[in-house]
Structure formats: structure tokens, C-alpha cells
FIMIMAR-927841 format. One record per residue (C-alpha): residue number from 1; x, y, z. Coordinates in nm, 2 decimals. Example, Ala and Ser with C-alpha at 12.3 -4.5 7.8 and 13.67 -1.06 7.14 Angstrom:
2
+-----+--------+--------+--------+
!   n !      x !      y !      z !
+-----+--------+--------+--------+
!   1 !   1.23 !  -0.45 !   0.78 !
!   2 !   1.37 !  -0.11 !   0.71 !
+-----+--------+--------+--------+
//
This chain:
205
+-----+--------+--------+--------+
!   n !      x !      y !      z !
+-----+--------+--------+--------+
!   1 !   7.88 !  -1.93 !  -3.76 !
!   2 !   7.88 !  -1.65 !  -4.01 !
!   3 !   7.79 !  -1.40 !  -3.75 !
!   4 !   8.04 !  -1.51 !  -3.56 !
!   5 !   8.34 !  -1.40 !  -3.83 !
!   6 !   8.17 !  -1.04 !  -3.84 !
!   7 !   8.21 !  -1.03 !  -3.47 !
!   8 !   8.55 !  -0.93 !  -3.42 !
!   9 !   8.53 !  -0.55 !  -3.38 !
!  10 !   8.94 !  -0.56 !  -3.32 !
!  11 !   9.01 !  -0.69 !  -3.65 !
!  12 !   8.75 !  -0.44 !  -3.82 !
!  13 !   8.91 !  -0.15 !  -3.62 !
!  14 !   9.28 !  -0.26 !  -3.72 !
!  15 !   9.19 !  -0.30 !  -4.11 !
!  16 !   9.02 !   0.02 !  -4.12 !
!  17 !   9.30 !   0.25 !  -3.98 !
!  18 !   9.54 !   0.02 !  -4.21 !
!  19 !   9.33 !   0.12 !  -4.51 !
!  20 !   9.36 !   0.53 !  -4.36 !
!  21 !   9.74 !   0.46 !  -4.33 !
!  22 !   9.77 !   0.35 !  -4.71 !
!  23 !   9.58 !   0.66 !  -4.84 !
!  24 !   9.82 !   0.89 !  -4.60 !
!  25 !  10.11 !   0.70 !  -4.75 !
!  26 !   9.98 !   0.70 !  -5.13 !
!  27 !  10.03 !   0.99 !  -5.37 !
!  28 !   9.69 !   1.17 !  -5.33 !
!  29 !   9.73 !   1.16 !  -4.90 !
!  30 !   9.40 !   1.28 !  -4.91 !
!  31 !   9.20 !   1.14 !  -4.64 !
!  32 !   8.83 !   1.16 !  -4.73 !
!  33 !   8.57 !   1.23 !  -4.44 !
!  34 !   8.35 !   0.93 !  -4.54 !
!  35 !   8.61 !   0.64 !  -4.48 !
!  36 !   8.78 !   0.78 !  -4.20 !
!  37 !   8.39 !   0.86 !  -4.01 !
!  38 !   8.36 !   0.47 !  -4.06 !
!  39 !   8.66 !   0.35 !  -3.91 !
!  40 !   8.63 !   0.57 !  -3.62 !
!  41 !   8.28 !   0.46 !  -3.56 !
!  42 !   8.40 !   0.07 !  -3.53 !
!  43 !   8.60 !   0.23 !  -3.24 !
!  44 !   8.29 !   0.33 !  -3.08 !
!  45 !   8.23 !   0.01 !  -2.90 !
!  46 !   8.55 !  -0.03 !  -2.73 !
!  47 !   8.46 !   0.32 !  -2.50 !
!  48 !   8.14 !   0.08 !  -2.40 !
!  49 !   8.34 !  -0.22 !  -2.32 !
!  50 !   8.53 !   0.00 !  -2.06 !
!  51 !   8.22 !   0.05 !  -1.88 !
!  52 !   8.09 !   0.34 !  -1.65 !
!  53 !   8.41 !   0.52 !  -1.60 !
!  54 !   8.43 !   0.59 !  -2.01 !
!  55 !   8.05 !   0.63 !  -2.06 !
!  56 !   8.13 !   1.01 !  -2.09 !
!  57 !   8.36 !   0.92 !  -2.34 !
!  58 !   8.17 !   0.69 !  -2.52 !
!  59 !   7.87 !   0.96 !  -2.52 !
!  60 !   8.09 !   1.24 !  -2.65 !
!  61 !   8.27 !   1.02 !  -2.91 !
!  62 !   8.01 !   0.86 !  -3.03 !
!  63 !   7.81 !   1.20 !  -3.09 !
!  64 !   8.12 !   1.37 !  -3.24 !
!  65 !   8.16 !   1.10 !  -3.49 !
!  66 !   7.81 !   1.08 !  -3.62 !
!  67 !   7.84 !   1.45 !  -3.65 !
!  68 !   8.16 !   1.36 !  -3.91 !
!  69 !   7.96 !   1.14 !  -4.08 !
!  70 !   7.68 !   1.31 !  -4.18 !
!  71 !   7.94 !   1.62 !  -4.29 !
!  72 !   8.06 !   1.38 !  -4.53 !
!  73 !   7.75 !   1.38 !  -4.72 !
!  74 !   7.84 !   1.73 !  -4.83 !
!  75 !   8.24 !   1.74 !  -4.76 !
!  76 !   8.50 !   1.54 !  -4.93 !
!  77 !   8.80 !   1.56 !  -4.74 !
!  78 !   8.91 !   1.62 !  -4.38 !
!  79 !   9.12 !   1.93 !  -4.59 !
!  80 !   8.83 !   2.08 !  -4.69 !
!  81 !   8.61 !   2.03 !  -4.39 !
!  82 !   8.84 !   2.23 !  -4.22 !
!  83 !   8.91 !   2.48 !  -4.48 !
!  84 !   8.52 !   2.52 !  -4.49 !
!  85 !   8.54 !   2.60 !  -4.12 !
!  86 !   8.83 !   2.84 !  -4.14 !
!  87 !   8.64 !   3.04 !  -4.41 !
!  88 !   8.31 !   3.04 !  -4.21 !
!  89 !   8.52 !   3.19 !  -3.88 !
!  90 !   8.37 !   2.87 !  -3.69 !
!  91 !   8.68 !   2.67 !  -3.67 !
!  92 !   8.63 !   2.67 !  -3.27 !
!  93 !   8.29 !   2.73 !  -3.21 !
!  94 !   8.10 !   2.46 !  -3.04 !
!  95 !   7.96 !   2.16 !  -3.26 !
!  96 !   8.17 !   2.28 !  -3.55 !
!  97 !   8.27 !   1.99 !  -3.76 !
!  98 !   8.66 !   2.07 !  -3.68 !
!  99 !   8.60 !   2.12 !  -3.30 !
! 100 !   8.41 !   1.75 !  -3.37 !
! 101 !   8.73 !   1.64 !  -3.55 !
! 102 !   8.93 !   1.76 !  -3.24 !
! 103 !   8.78 !   1.56 !  -3.01 !
! 104 !   8.74 !   1.23 !  -3.25 !
! 105 !   9.09 !   1.24 !  -3.25 !
! 106 !   9.15 !   1.27 !  -2.90 !
! 107 !   8.92 !   0.96 !  -2.88 !
! 108 !   9.13 !   0.78 !  -3.10 !
! 109 !   9.49 !   0.89 !  -2.90 !
! 110 !   9.31 !   0.74 !  -2.61 !
! 111 !   9.26 !   0.39 !  -2.73 !
! 112 !   9.58 !   0.42 !  -2.90 !
! 113 !   9.80 !   0.48 !  -2.56 !
! 114 !   9.55 !   0.24 !  -2.39 !
! 115 !   9.62 !  -0.08 !  -2.62 !
! 116 !  10.01 !   0.03 !  -2.58 !
! 117 !   9.98 !   0.00 !  -2.22 !
! 118 !   9.77 !  -0.30 !  -2.23 !
! 119 !   9.98 !  -0.46 !  -2.43 !
! 120 !  10.31 !  -0.40 !  -2.18 !
! 121 !  10.14 !  -0.47 !  -1.86 !
! 122 !  10.09 !  -0.79 !  -1.67 !
! 123 !   9.84 !  -0.95 !  -1.51 !
! 124 !   9.42 !  -0.89 !  -1.55 !
! 125 !   9.36 !  -0.57 !  -1.44 !
! 126 !   9.28 !  -0.29 !  -1.68 !
! 127 !   9.28 !  -0.03 !  -1.37 !
! 128 !   9.68 !   0.09 !  -1.43 !
! 129 !   9.65 !   0.11 !  -1.84 !
! 130 !   9.31 !   0.28 !  -1.82 !
! 131 !   9.38 !   0.50 !  -1.58 !
! 132 !   9.72 !   0.64 !  -1.72 !
! 133 !   9.55 !   0.64 !  -2.09 !
! 134 !   9.28 !   0.85 !  -1.92 !
! 135 !   9.53 !   1.07 !  -1.75 !
! 136 !   9.76 !   1.14 !  -2.01 !
! 137 !   9.53 !   1.19 !  -2.29 !
! 138 !   9.15 !   1.33 !  -2.14 !
! 139 !   9.20 !   1.45 !  -1.79 !
! 140 !   9.37 !   1.81 !  -1.89 !
! 141 !   9.08 !   1.87 !  -2.10 !
! 142 !   8.81 !   1.80 !  -1.83 !
! 143 !   8.68 !   1.99 !  -1.53 !
! 144 !   8.70 !   1.83 !  -1.18 !
! 145 !   8.34 !   1.63 !  -1.16 !
! 146 !   8.44 !   1.44 !  -1.50 !
! 147 !   8.76 !   1.38 !  -1.36 !
! 148 !   8.61 !   1.27 !  -1.00 !
! 149 !   8.32 !   1.04 !  -1.15 !
! 150 !   8.60 !   0.87 !  -1.39 !
! 151 !   8.82 !   0.80 !  -1.07 !
! 152 !   8.51 !   0.64 !  -0.92 !
! 153 !   8.43 !   0.44 !  -1.23 !
! 154 !   8.74 !   0.28 !  -1.25 !
! 155 !   8.67 !   0.05 !  -0.99 !
! 156 !   8.43 !  -0.05 !  -1.20 !
! 157 !   8.60 !  -0.18 !  -1.55 !
! 158 !   8.61 !  -0.52 !  -1.66 !
! 159 !   8.91 !  -0.75 !  -1.62 !
! 160 !   9.15 !  -0.79 !  -1.91 !
! 161 !   8.93 !  -1.15 !  -1.95 !
! 162 !   8.64 !  -1.01 !  -1.96 !
! 163 !   8.72 !  -0.71 !  -2.19 !
! 164 !   8.89 !  -0.97 !  -2.45 !
! 165 !   8.56 !  -1.22 !  -2.42 !
! 166 !   8.36 !  -0.91 !  -2.51 !
! 167 !   8.58 !  -0.83 !  -2.81 !
! 168 !   8.56 !  -1.25 !  -2.91 !
! 169 !   8.94 !  -1.25 !  -2.91 !
! 170 !   9.16 !  -1.46 !  -2.74 !
! 171 !   9.49 !  -1.31 !  -2.57 !
! 172 !   9.74 !  -1.39 !  -2.87 !
! 173 !   9.48 !  -1.23 !  -3.14 !
! 174 !   9.39 !  -0.95 !  -2.93 !
! 175 !   9.76 !  -0.87 !  -2.88 !
! 176 !   9.79 !  -0.86 !  -3.26 !
! 177 !   9.50 !  -0.67 !  -3.34 !
! 178 !   9.59 !  -0.45 !  -3.06 !
! 179 !   9.93 !  -0.39 !  -3.24 !
! 180 !   9.82 !  -0.34 !  -3.56 !
! 181 !   9.57 !  -0.08 !  -3.45 !
! 182 !   9.88 !   0.11 !  -3.24 !
! 183 !  10.07 !   0.15 !  -3.57 !
! 184 !   9.80 !   0.22 !  -3.82 !
! 185 !   9.66 !   0.47 !  -3.63 !
! 186 !   9.97 !   0.66 !  -3.50 !
! 187 !  10.03 !   0.83 !  -3.87 !
! 188 !   9.60 !   0.87 !  -3.93 !
! 189 !   9.64 !   1.09 !  -3.57 !
! 190 !   9.95 !   1.26 !  -3.70 !
! 191 !   9.79 !   1.33 !  -4.03 !
! 192 !   9.47 !   1.50 !  -3.83 !
! 193 !   9.68 !   1.71 !  -3.57 !
! 194 !   9.92 !   1.80 !  -3.90 !
! 195 !   9.60 !   1.95 !  -4.03 !
! 196 !   9.49 !   2.21 !  -3.73 !
! 197 !   9.92 !   2.26 !  -3.69 !
! 198 !  10.01 !   2.36 !  -4.03 !
! 199 !   9.72 !   2.60 !  -4.04 !
! 200 !   9.82 !   2.78 !  -3.72 !
! 201 !   9.51 !   2.65 !  -3.48 !
! 202 !   9.68 !   2.41 !  -3.21 !
! 203 !   9.53 !   2.11 !  -3.11 !
! 204 !   9.50 !   2.21 !  -2.70 !
! 205 !   9.14 !   2.35 !  -2.73 !
+-----+--------+--------+--------+
//
């Protein structure tokens, strides 16, 4: 039985992001790399649950989150993570922590938009929400080949019922947790974007 309680990925995600949101709203406003990377790692299985269409996103996202988790061993806050790359003139270098942070942030936005659309969409198909979320968040940064592969993969998406089943949720509990993530992730996403924008680094690369 005990195992069953722990197998609630949506709840874990919502709780972790609520904690990050609380940090951002607190006096310190300093988000530490370790809890941030942990919260992001909880999102990873979601991409896996969406099947082949989001395989590239899962592989890419998981690798970038691992890099940030690794960085947390020597870097305290997200702010100092960026500062270090700025000093080393490596912000935009492939594989830099800053670049990876921006990619991870994009994954968080993708899930936020997907959840918002699932909450608004009647019926059992995820094709509409998943296609729209992909178009909005990832497509502008992807080449033709990846976009084509994703479009083909959209036909193999699970149904909404299958997704909820994989996540051990029913419709009403899932709606609560999805809304909770949508609400809590918004300020976290904004915080990360602000780190880049206030330093004149932009977020569209």
C-alpha cells in the first residue's frame, strides 16, 4: 500500500513547485539550484508518458536537468549559476549551465501550456492540447526534421484516460494537481526568465 501513495507524480510536481514559488515570494527570493533541479526532475516522467512524439523532449530535458543537478554540487543559487557563465563568457556556449537552464525552463513552459489546454479541452484526445503546446513552445526553436517527427508522433499519443491512468490519478484529482502546477510554475518560470532578461541575455536562443 505504502508504494501506492508515493506513485503520485502530479502531486509531487505540484508540491515541489509550490515550494519554489514560496521561496520566490519570500524575503530572500534566492532560488537554490538543488531544489530547483529536483523539482524539474519530477517533471521528466511526464514527457515519457506522452510517448514517441515527445521522446526528443524527454531525452533533451532529462540530460539538461541532470547537468543542473550536477552543477548544484558546486553552485548555490540560480543567480550565481548565471553569473559564473557570464564571467566565463560561456552563457551561449553549447552545454553551458545557463543554456541548459533556458532549455529546462522551456520544458516547464511546455508542460504548463499543455496542462492549461488539457484543463480547457473536453473529450479524451490529447492531440489538440499536445499539438498546440508544442507549436507554441518548442516548434519555433526546432528544425524541420524534428517538427516533422513530432507531427508524426502525435498519432501515437495516449488518450487522456491512459495518461491519467499512467499518473495514478482520476479526472478530478488530476485537474486539481494540474491547476496547482500551472499556478505555482508561472512565477518560477517568470523568475528564471527575469534572471536572463535583467542581464540583457534574452531568452529566445
